[in-house]
N, C-alpha and C positions, 0 to 999 in steps of 0.2 A: 381525209381525202377519200372519196368514194372509188371503189374498184372499177376498172374499165370493163364493160360488159361487151363481149364479142357480138357481132351482128348475126352469126350463125352458131349452132350448137349440134351436138350428136345425141341421139337417143336410140334405144333398142325398140324395134318394131316387130310385130307378129302378124303374119298374113296367112289366111287359108285361101288357097286358090280353088277355082271352079273344077279342076281336074283332080282334086283330092290330095293336096300336099300342104304341108306346113312350111313356111319359109320365115326364118328368123334373120334379121339383118340390123345393121346400124345405119340410120338415116341421118343425113345432114340437113337440118331445117332451119328456118329463120328463128332466132331467139325472140320469144314473145315480149311485147312491151306491156307492162301491167296497166290495167285500167284503173279508174279512180279508187276502187275499193280493193285492189289487188296488190300483191307484192311479188317480186321475182326472187326466188330462192336459188342460190348456187348449191346444187345438190352435192353434198360431200360424202353421204353414206346412205345406202338404201338396202334393206334386207330382202332376201328371197324367202318369202313365206309360202307355205302350202297353199294359201288362198291366192297367190299370184300365178300358180302353175297352170291352172285351167285355162286362163287367157294366154299365157305365154306359150305353152306347149300344145294346146288344143288336143290333148289326148292322142298325139301322133305316136307312131311306132318308132321309137327312138333307136331300136336295135338296127334299123335300116337307115339311120341318119347319115348324110354325107355333107361335105363342105365344098364350097367353091369361092371364087373371088380372090382378093389379096389378104395379106395378113391384117391390114387396117380396115378392110371392107369385106369381111367374111360374110358369107350367106350360108346358113344351115338349112338343109331341106330334108324332110322326112314324110313318108306316106301316112295318110289318115284312112282308116278302114271305112268301108261304106256304112256300117251302122252308126259310127261316130259322125260321119259327114251329114247324116240325116238331121243331126242336131245343130249343125253349123250354118244353116241357111242365112241366118241374120248377119253373118260376118264375112260371107264370101266376097273376096276381092277388096276388102277394106283393111288397109295396113294400120294396125292398132298399136298405140304406145301402151307400155306395160309398167307396173310397179305401183303397188297401193300406198306405200309410205316411205318416208325418209327424213333426213335431217340436213340442215346446212344453214348458211348465213344469207340473210335478206340483203341483196346488193342493189335493189331498186324498188321504189314503192310509188304507188299512185298518190293522188292528192288528198284522199281522206285522212282525217286525223288517225284513224285506226291503222291504216297502212303505214303512214309516216312514222308512227310510234314504234314500228318493228324494224325500221331501217338500221342495218348493222348488227341486228340481233341474231343469235343462234336460235333456230326454231326447229321443232319437229313439225312435219306436214303430212296430211293425208288427202288423197283426192285423185290418185291415179297418175300415170305417166311419169313416175318418179325414177325410172331407169334412164336418166338423162343428165346432161350436164347442168341444165337449168330447168326450173318449173315455175310458171306463173299461176297463181291461184288466189282465191279470196283471202283477205287477212283472217277472217274467222276460221278458216281451215288450218291455221298455224297455231302451234302451241309454243309460246316463248319459254326458253329453257334457262335455268340459273346460269349466272355468270361463271365461266370456266368449264361449262359442260362440253365434253367432246361429242362430235357428230355421231360417233359409233354408239355412244350411250343413249343418245336421243332418237336414233334411227328407228327403233322398234317401240316407240312410245304409244302407239295406237292399237294395232291389231291384236297382239298377244296380251298386253296388259288389260285393255278394255274387255277382251273376250274372257279372260280369267275372272275379272271383276264382275262381269255380266252373268257368268254362271252362278256365282254366289248370290248376286241380286235376284236372279231368276228363282233360285231355290227358295229364298225368303219370300218373294212375291207370291209364289204358288203354294206356300204353306208347308214346305218341307224343312227338315232340320239338319240334315246331313246329306252328303252327295258322293257319287262315284265318278271317277274320271278314268278314261282309258288312254293308252299311249302316254302314261303319266310321267315318264322320265324325260319328256320333251322339254324345250325351253318354256313353253306355255304351262306344261304340267308342273314344272318346278316353281313357277310364279304362283300357280294356284296353290300349291303346298304351302308357300310362305304366307300367302293371304289367309289361308285357313288356320295356320298356326297363330297368326297375329290376332285373328277375329274369333278364335275359339270355336271354329267350325270343324265338325268331325268329317274326315275325308277318307274314302277308300280309294287307293291307287291300284290301277290295273296295268300290268306291264307284260311284255312278251319274252323277256329274256332274264335269266338269273342275275347277270351283271347290272341290269337296270334296277331290279329290286334291291340289290345291295347298295347301289348308289343312293337310292331314295331313303333307305334305312340309315345310311351313314349321315344324312342331313336331317334326321329326326322324324321321318315318316313312321307312323305307328301301324297303319293297316296297309300292307302291300301284298298284292296277290298276283302271282306269275301264271299267266295262262298256258305256259309251256310245260308245266309240271302236272303229274297225274292227279294231284290233290287240289287242283285249282277250284273246282266247284265247291268242295267242302271248305277250302280256305276262304272263298268268297262269301259263302253263306255265313260262316262264323264272323267274318268282318261286318256283314250287314246286320247280324244279330247284335253285335257290340255297338254299332254306331247308329242303328235305326235309319240308315240311309234309304230313301225311296225315290230318289231322282238321280239320273246318270246322264253324263255328257260323253258321247262316244265319238272319238276322232277316227275310228277305223271304218265304220259304216257297213262294209260287206262282211260275209261270213257269219259265224255263230255268236260272236261276243255279245251283241245287243240282246239276243234271245236268251243267252246264258245269264246275263245280268237280271233280266225280268224273272227268270226261273228261280234264281237264287234269292231275289227279293221275296218271291212267293214262299219259298222254303223258310226264309227268315221270319216272315209274318206268321206262318203256320206253327212255327216253333213255340210261339207264346199264345197261340189261339186257345180259347176256352171251350169252343164247340166246333163241330164239323159243318162245313157248307159244301154242297155239291157244286156250287159255282165258284169256289175258291174263296180266298180271303177278300174282305171288303176294303183292305188297305190299297189305296191307289199308287200304282207304280208307273213311273214316267222315265222314258229313255228319249233323249234328244240326240240325233246324229248331227254333228257339226263338221265332220271331215270325211275324207274319202281315201284313207291309206289303203283300203282294200276295195277295189272297184267291182267285186263280184256281188252276187245277189245277197240280200240280208236275209238270213235264215232264222225263222221263228218256230220253236218247238210247240208252242201253245199249251204248255203245261203250267201256266201261271194265272189261271182263273180268268175273271172277266173285267177286273178292276185295273186296267192298264191302258197306257197310250204310248205310241212311238211316233215321232215327228222330226222335223228338221229344225235347226236353230242356227240363225245367222246374226252376226253382230249388228249390221245396219238396222234391220227391223226392231231389234231390242232397243237400240239407242233412240229410235223414233218413238218407242213406247214410253220410255222414261222421260223424254222431253229434254229441252235445252238445260234446265236447272239440274236435272239428274246427271246429264252428260257432263256438265261442268264440274259437278261434285266428284265424279270419278276421275276426270282429267286432273283436277287439283291433287287428288291422292297420288296419281302416277308421278306428277312432277315432284311432290314431296318425298317420294320413296324411289326415285329414278335409279339410283345406284345400289339399292338394297333389295326391296321386295321385287322390283320390276327390272332388275338387271338382266340383260341378255348377253349370251356368250356366243362368239362366232369362232368357227373352226377354220374357215377359209375366207380370204378377201380376194376379190378379183376386179379387174377393170371392166368397162363395158364390153371390150373385145374379149377379154378373159371369160366373161359370163357366157359367151357363145362358143367356147371351146367344147369339143365333144366330150372330153373327160369330165369337164365341170358340169355340163348338162346331165350326163349320166349319173353323176353324184347327187346333185340336188334334186333331180327328178325321183330318185329312190326314196326321198323323204325319210332318211335313216334318223332315228332318235339319236340326239347328241351331235348331229352334224348340221351346221347352219352357215350359209353363205351370206357375205356382206359385199355389195357392189360399191366400189369406190370410183366414181366417174373420172376423178382427176388422175388416176393411175395410168401410166403409159402402157 
């Protein structure tokens, strides 16, 4: 017997107003009816990832956030600074649904064989607007999960696992043999550590606190460098000499870390150089910024020669580059190792309403390593 699907549903919406304010609310909208090639997923779990926060919070000043409305229909409001507003022209006045990924059961399906095959199946899904009770999307955007899989285990199937795998794939595609990762004690960082252990890839983990370094060493990480200690640059250089890492993926973005990594890569290359060059080593050094834990300017000291590059890295363009076959290969690995290599751990579970509580917003906006929120739309 198929579950009864209500005619309306609730979803979190994010709005930037023309007078420079963020408004977060829970809207009641019509439950979508899936087209022929689509399925309707009852969303049972959806993670709050750093990649969700730009759309959700619009870089508003959360220290001045206020709430209004009722307990079930809360509205959160916070000011947005004029410099940030200059980048928001494309979304002014548009109430936007939020949430990149999640998991749940397919409760209705279109007429196509691909859609019908998923009816009653627990799936992971990606495609936006997942902070909602239901989500209609193409069957091809869903990943069927093994029988007995809990929604919480499948909710983070896409963003973190495919990003971690994408880093290793990019390393290989660009001719590097080892890599560096910052904010390495995060859920994503721990996945990357497990991938590199399994695949025999040398990894240098950069963290920001001693307890994070200890946690990674406890799970078998060999090269862990703590940027808060005075010996950080020496430690990093020695780890780069030992591993030969010449590509880095930086979740921090601002501040000195990206430049410090390039400088240490240059020092590591020069440690084994047989002759001096006024232009620095000929070893190409690459840093990709893929996150923004620090929104300040990226500082480069320029003491790393001329053979270097720094740029951005995003998951979607990478998946487009490897094509459907490559993406399916990575997805198959995620499913096969869902509760081991790609297991996610959540410290907090909240309802749709709970996700708009000021204490919760303050906590997940901090993007603290080791803290991860999971939205459970069915919670009261």
